Backbone as a ProteinNet text record, in pm:
[ID]
protein_1_A
[PRIMARY]
MGKGGGRGKFKGKPTGKRNFSTPEEMAAGTSGKPRTFRREEEPEEESEESEAESEEEPEKKKGTQGVIEVENPNLAKAKGTKAKDVDLDRPTELSRREREELEKQRAHERYLKLQEQGKTEQARKDLERLAMIRQQRVEAAKKREEEKAAKEAKKLEARR
[TERTIARY]
66.1	1	71.4	65.1	155.5	98.1	161.7	58.4	-115.5	-179.3	-330	-415	-304.9	-373	-490.3	-509.9	-611.9	-725.2	-836.7	-919.7	-896.9	-898.7	-930	-887.2	-930.2	-930.2	-809.6	-694.2	-585.1	-487.4	-491.6	-397	-277.2	-127.6	-57.5	-30.1	-90.8	-35.7	86	152.4	260.5	230.1	158.2	153.1	230.9	327.6	410.2	567.1	581.3	725	689.1	762.2	799.8	932.5	928.1	1006	1045.6	1173.4	1209.3	1330.3	1290.9	1393.2	1522.5	1635.2	1719.6	1730.7	1822	1855.8	1909.4	2039.8	2112.4	2003.8	1887	1832.8	1738	1680.4	1590.9	1657	1796.2	1867.9	1903.4	1906.8	1957.3	1794.3	1691.9	1597.1	1565	1615.2	1631.6	1534.8	1431.6	1407.5	1283.4	1231.7	1159.9	990.6	989.4	860.4	751.3	655.9	581.2	563	628	612.9	472.1	454.2	344.4	329.9	240.7	208	201.5	242.3	205.9	339.9	312	445.3	511.8	639.1	720.6	702.4	742	744.9	846.9	821.3	958.7	990.7	1109.4	1182.6	1103.9	1066	1067.8	1069.3	1244.7	1231.3	1149.4	1144.4	1110.3	951.3	893.7	736.4	715.2	788.9	765.3	736.7	838.2	858.5	708.5	646.1	576.2	404	427.2	305.1	295.7	416.4	392.8	350.2	403.8	381.9	212.5	187	15.5	-62.5	-28.6	-135.1	-150.8	1.6	-48.6	-123.2	-95.6	-178.2	-286.9	-389.5	-484.1	-524.3	-568	-572	-652.5	-565.4	-634.2	-725.8	-872.8	-931.6	-960.2	-997.8	-1032.9	-1149.6	-1153.1	-1261.7	-1392.7	-1503.4	-1582	-1589.4	-1521	-1497.7	-1422.3	-1365.3	-1348.1	-1446.1	-1496	-1667.8	-1782.7	-1776.7	-1932.4	-1865	-1888.7	-1832	-1990.3	-2001.3	-2130.4	-2050.6	-2116.7	-2061.4	-2142.2	-2135.9	-2213.8	-2288.6	-2440.4	-2447.2	-2462.8	-2401	-2409	-2247	-2181	-2043.6	-2031.5	-2074.7	-2106.5	-2121.3	-2070	-2118.7	-2201.3	-2247.2	-2342.5	-2293.7	-2282.2	-2233.8	-2348.6	-2279.3	-2374.4	-2353.7	-2485.6	-2504.6	-2466.4	-2405.8	-2380.8	-2468.1	-2458	-2568	-2570.7	-2434.5	-2429.4	-2481.1	-2492.8	-2527.4	-2651.2	-2743.6	-2899.2	-2965.4	-3037.9	-3088.8	-3278.5	-3292.7	-3396.2	-3506.9	-3490.9	-3613.3	-3666.6	-3598.5	-3618.4	-3730.5	-3826	-3946.4	-3868.4	-3948.9	-3844.3	-3913.7	-3871.7	-3883.5	-3942.4	-4110	-4153.9	-4111.7	-4120.1	-4088.1	-4206.8	-4172.4	-4316.2	-4400.4	-4392.3	-4496.2	-4535.8	-4510.8	-4574.2	-4658.5	-4623.3	-4653.1	-4794.7	-4773.2	-4903.9	-4977.2	-4950.4	-5052.8	-5154.9	-5045.8	-5132.1	-5231.6	-5209.7	-5320.3	-5406.3	-5406	-5514.6	-5604.3	-5521.1	-5616.6	-5722.3	-5586.1	-5676.7	-5794.7	-5788.4	-5909.5	-6003.9	-5950.6	-6097.6	-6209	-6080.5	-6167.3	-6226.9	-6238.1	-6319.7	-6401.9	-6405	-6525.3	-6604.7	-6566	-6677.9	-6729.7	-6632.7	-6758.5	-6856.5	-6794.5	-6896.5	-7025.6	-6942.1	-7090.2	-7208.6	-7148.9	-7253.8	-7344.7	-7243.9	-7351.2	-7445.9	-7429.5	-7525.9	-7436.8	-7347	-7319	-7228.7	-7196.1	-7133.6	-7241	-7223.2	-7302.5	-7364.2	-7251.8	-7299.2	-7415.8	-7402.5	-7495.2	-7639.9	-7626.3	-7751.1	-7825.6	-7749	-7843.3	-7881.9	-7757.8	-7840.5	-7959	-7917.8	-8057.2	-8181.9	-8162.8	-8301.9	-8345.8	-8255.3	-8321.2	-8395.4	-8326.2	-8403.1	-8530.2	-8520.5	-8635.4	-8764.2	-8737.9	-8792.4	-8885.5	-8788.7	-8774	-8910.1	-8849.7	-8948.2	-9098.6	-9134.3	-9219.4	-9268.1	-9225.7	-9274.2	-9308.9	-9246.1	-9314.3	-9411.8	-9432.3	-9568.3	-9690.3	-9635.1	-9749.6	-9817.5	-9723.2	-9716.9	-9760.6	-9757.7	-9850.7	-9939	-9993.4	-10146.2	-10231.3	-10172.3	-10227.8	-10289.5	-10185.3	-10209.7	-10323.4	-10307.8	-10391.6	-10541	-10552.8	-10707.1	-10702.8	-10633.1	-10630.7	-10702.4	-10648.8	-10681	-10821.2	-10919.2	-10972.2	-11093.5	-11040.3	-11148.1	-11201.9	-11040.2	-11134.9	-11202.8	-11209	-11287.7	-11420.1	-11457.3	-11604.3	-11602.2	-11564	-11605.9	-11703.5	-11566.7	-11614.6	-11757.3	-11736.1	-11864.9	-12010.4	-11966.3	-12057.7	-12132.7	-12020.3	-12041.6	-12110.3	-12078.3	-12179.2	-12303.5	-12351	-12533.5	-12583.8
-75.7	-3.5	136.6	200.6	377.9	464.7	544.2	678.5	680.4	721.3	696.7	542.2	449.3	366.2	314.5	306.8	330.1	361.1	339.1	451.1	511.7	620.2	726.3	884.1	1006.9	1153.1	1199.8	1168	1245.6	1152.2	1167.3	1131.9	1205.5	1167.6	1235.3	1361.4	1398.6	1551.8	1536.7	1621.3	1592.9	1666.7	1590.4	1605.1	1614.2	1510.2	1513.3	1593.6	1672.2	1771.9	1916.9	1904.3	1999.5	2037.8	2196	2299.1	2374.4	2310.1	2352.3	2471.9	2613	2660.3	2637.1	2664.6	2650.8	2700.9	2752.1	2826.9	2989.4	2944.7	3010.1	3099.7	3015.3	3104.7	3207.5	3149.2	3210.9	3375.8	3339.4	3473.6	3578.7	3481.5	3601	3612.4	3646	3633	3614	3498.1	3436.3	3321.9	3246	3139.4	3134.6	3003.6	2998.2	3055.5	3023.8	3082	3234.5	3184.3	3365.2	3434.7	3603.1	3652.7	3699.1	3702	3778.9	3943.2	3950.8	4114.3	4204.8	4104.6	4163.1	4267.4	4384.4	4497.1	4410.4	4433.7	4379.5	4521.1	4501.8	4595.7	4706.8	4867.8	4908.6	4880.3	4958.2	5006	5094.6	5093.4	5147.1	5308.3	5375.3	5486.1	5570	5461.8	5532.4	5541.4	5463.5	5424.7	5580.2	5636.4	5737.9	5858.8	5892.5	6004	5972	5864.1	5843.3	5845.3	5843.7	5851.2	6050.8	6117.5	6248.4	6339.5	6260.9	6295.4	6313.4	6137.7	6127.3	6226.2	6326.6	6383.6	6511.7	6500	6646.6	6655.1	6534.7	6462	6453.8	6441.1	6382.9	6274.1	6107	5993.9	5987.2	5945.7	5917.9	5830.1	5811.7	5708.3	5667.6	5518.5	5486.2	5496.3	5487.7	5439.2	5585.9	5537.5	5648.4	5678.8	5640.6	5669.8	5782.2	5895.9	5999.1	6102.9	6058.5	6159.9	6132.7	6022.6	5998.7	5951.7	6048.3	6018.8	5946	5838.4	5772.8	5667	5633.5	5561.5	5463.4	5315.8	5256.1	5159.1	5223.5	5240.7	5065.5	4983.9	4833.9	4797.2	4886.5	4874.2	4909	5055.2	5075	4965.7	4993	4880.9	4962.2	4840.6	4970.8	4976.3	5078.5	5067.9	4996.3	4921.2	4886.3	5000.4	5020.4	5085.4	4978.4	5094.7	5058.8	5062.3	4957.1	4999.8	5110.1	5143.6	5291	5414.8	5390.8	5556.2	5494	5411.2	5378.8	5511.9	5566.2	5721.9	5617	5607.4	5503.7	5634	5796.4	5867.1	5910	5856	5890.8	5783.6	5808.5	5739	5649.2	5533.8	5459.3	5471.5	5478.2	5494.2	5364.9	5356.7	5268.3	5243	5105.1	5096.3	5144.3	5100	5146.3	5065	4950.4	4856.2	4863.2	4871.7	4916.3	5016.5	5119.2	5223.8	5239.3	5170.3	5180.3	5114.3	4992.2	4861.2	4954.3	5028.7	5106.8	5194.3	5284.2	5350.1	5315.3	5189.1	5069.4	5056.4	5003.2	5014.4	5150.7	5228.4	5353.2	5393.4	5379.2	5397.2	5312.6	5166.6	5064	5118.5	5104.1	5174.5	5300.6	5420.2	5524.5	5508.6	5419.4	5361.8	5316.8	5244.9	5187.4	5259	5336.8	5425.4	5541	5574.4	5661.9	5551.3	5445.1	5336.7	5284.4	5267.8	5298.1	5433.6	5539.3	5641	5661.2	5544.9	5604.3	5722.7	5754.6	5842.5	5790.9	5661.5	5596	5580.3	5588.3	5524.6	5383.4	5326.5	5211.9	5132.2	5250.7	5263.2	5281.1	5355.3	5463.4	5332.9	5287	5164.1	5053.2	5036	4866.2	4971.3	5069.2	5119	5153	5150.9	5210.1	5047.1	4973.6	4804.9	4751.8	4763.5	4737.5	4770.7	4925.5	4982	4898.7	4880.3	4832.2	4680.7	4568.2	4494.5	4494.4	4600.8	4574.8	4590.9	4663.5	4744	4621.3	4527.9	4412.7	4292.7	4302.3	4190.3	4248.8	4384.4	4436.1	4435	4423	4440.4	4281.9	4183	4047.9	3979.4	4036	4023.9	4065.6	4142.1	4275.6	4135	4102.2	4018.7	3871.6	3815.5	3698.5	3726.7	3806.9	3816.4	3850.4	3931.1	3923.2	3786	3707	3570.9	3472.3	3495.1	3442.1	3479.7	3622.9	3648.5	3608.3	3606	3557.3	3415.6	3317.7	3155.2	3141.1	3251.2	3162.8	3269.3	3335.7	3412	3301.6	3226.2	3151.8	3029.2	2975.6	2857.6	2867	3013.5	3059.7	3046.9	3075	3057.8	2958.3	2866.6	2749.7	2657.2	2714.9	2662.2	2646.8	2802.4	2835.7	2802.7
11	-6.1	36	-121.8	-132.9	-75	-150.2	-147.7	-194.3	-136.7	-160	-225.2	-161	-208.9	-131.3	13.8	100.7	118.4	167.7	202.4	277.1	276.1	394.3	344.4	420.2	428.9	345.8	365.7	354	281.6	143	54.8	40.6	26.3	-18.1	23.7	133.3	215.1	288.2	227.1	348.1	478.6	583.5	733.6	811.4	778.4	943.1	885.6	770.7	771.9	861.8	965.9	1048.8	1043.5	1055.1	1051.1	1189.5	1229.3	1357.9	1357.4	1437.7	1396.5	1517.2	1488.1	1590.9	1686.7	1820.4	1876.8	1822.5	1761.4	1683.6	1603.9	1499.2	1419.9	1498.5	1610.4	1656	1760.8	1743.7	1816.4	1680.5	1586	1448.9	1399.1	1396.3	1383.9	1220.9	1194.8	1068.7	1085.3	1167	1158.6	987.8	1041.4	888.5	942.3	1091.3	1071.7	1087	1012.8	1019.5	1113.4	1097.2	1223.2	1273.4	1376.4	1413.9	1438.5	1490.8	1481.5	1554.8	1673	1807.7	1843.4	1913.1	1901.3	2059.4	2039.4	2142.8	2236.9	2349	2493	2450.3	2467.6	2502.1	2595.2	2641.2	2746	2816.4	2934.5	3048.6	3030	2982.8	2944.2	2845.8	2759.1	2632.6	2660.3	2748.7	2745	2853.2	2909.5	3027.2	2894.2	2811	2724.9	2635.1	2602.7	2479.6	2587.2	2676.1	2804.2	2813.3	2795.3	2786.2	2629	2581.7	2440.3	2379.1	2467.8	2435.8	2535.5	2618.9	2651	2636.5	2563.2	2463.5	2288.3	2282	2150.5	2207.6	2119	2152.1	2098.6	2124.7	2061.6	1975.5	1826.1	1728	1691.4	1652	1675.1	1580.4	1550	1403.8	1355.2	1225.8	1130.1	1154.7	1182.7	1236.4	1402.4	1486.7	1606.7	1687.5	1565.2	1587	1564.8	1458.2	1434	1529.6	1572.5	1637.3	1805.6	1892.9	2021.3	2025.9	2126.1	2159.8	2253.8	2359.2	2461.6	2483.1	2496.4	2433.1	2606.7	2630.9	2775.3	2781.3	2742.4	2788.4	2870.9	2803.1	2849.5	2990.1	3029	3145.4	3277.8	3413.3	3478	3554.3	3611.7	3752.3	3867.6	3934.9	4072.5	4170.6	4276.8	4359.3	4499.1	4507.7	4655.8	4776.9	4846.4	4986.6	5042.4	5177.1	5266	5342.3	5339.7	5442.8	5338.1	5284.2	5139.3	5123.7	5148.7	5146.3	5227.8	5127.5	5221.2	5241.9	5386.3	5438.1	5404.7	5390.9	5463.6	5305	5192.4	5037.4	4975.3	4979.2	4917.3	4759.6	4824.1	4716.7	4552.5	4424.3	4340.1	4311.3	4196	4160.1	4048.4	3992.7	3825.5	3723.3	3624.2	3522.9	3523.7	3535.1	3528.6	3704.5	3800.4	3873.5	3892.8	3839.5	3847.3	3745.6	3641.1	3546.3	3677.9	3749.7	3778.2	3869.6	3982.5	4087.7	3984.4	3900.4	3830.4	3754.8	3719.7	3655.9	3784.6	3912.3	4025.8	4044.8	4060.1	4127	4020.5	3930.2	3754.8	3793.8	3845.4	3847.4	3976.2	4088.5	4200	4161.1	4147.7	4101.3	3964.1	3873.7	3818.8	3910.2	3966.7	4020.8	4119.6	4195.5	4302.2	4215.2	4104.7	3962	3961.7	3938.4	3910.2	3980.6	4164	4256.6	4248	4236.1	4243.3	4143.5	4022.6	3884	3808.5	3773	3723.5	3548.4	3593.1	3441.1	3313	3199.4	3105.4	3130	3171.6	3152.6	3314.9	3417.5	3553.1	3518.1	3431	3375.5	3274.4	3208.8	3101.5	3229.3	3337.9	3405.9	3482.8	3497.2	3614	3523	3391.3	3297.9	3298.3	3256.7	3242.6	3357.1	3456.9	3588.8	3599.7	3614	3620.7	3487.1	3391.2	3251	3325.6	3360.1	3451.5	3549.8	3649.6	3758.2	3687.4	3588.7	3536.7	3490	3426.3	3377.4	3469.2	3597.1	3663.4	3764.3	3815.8	3843.6	3735.7	3580.7	3495	3461.8	3508	3494.6	3619.1	3721.9	3858.4	3861.7	3791.1	3773.4	3710.2	3585.4	3505.3	3579.5	3637.7	3693.4	3753.8	3871.9	3952.7	3925.7	3752.2	3735.4	3635.7	3612.8	3550.3	3619	3796.1	3889.5	3939.1	3939.8	3967.5	3866	3720	3671.3	3635.1	3700	3710.8	3824.2	3899.9	4037.6	4012.6	3954.7	3879.8	3803.6	3725.2	3640.5	3725.6	3868.2	3898	3951.2	4049.7	4085.1	4038.1	3950.5	3815.2	3772.6	3753.3	3715.1	3829.2	3939.7	4061.5	4112.1	4033.6	4051.5	3963.3
[MASK]
++++++++++++++++++++++++++++++++++++++++++++++++++++++++++++++++++++++++++++++++++++++++++++++++++++++++++++++++++++++++++++++++++++++++++++++++++++++++++++++++

């Protein structure tokens, strides 16, 4: 079985060839490895001078960062409040949902109060409907009484 004879994914690729640089090549800087793009740290003396220069000149920003100065609100870390800094006298601020829930409850209570007094349209309609039902019941009761009286009168006439 030679190159490419067996079944498999890799056929004839030079996978086992690795180049190692010797310590002399590394010291000379002529190794066969590709160079990385990392900057080597500058000595401390030069870094102090560069800091002084950077204070005088404003930092140049890449791309649109120099044009538009916007802070990402997601990057800002929320400060934790300490127990000694908490002001117990100040009323706690409600969240939007809590505030809306309270307003909704108050409006509902106000509506119920007006409905009890009969000042809302729905209450007026309900009262009118109730009055009509009472009137119909009274009329039906009178009719029943009249029919009952008529039956009794017929029974009395039939007996005579």
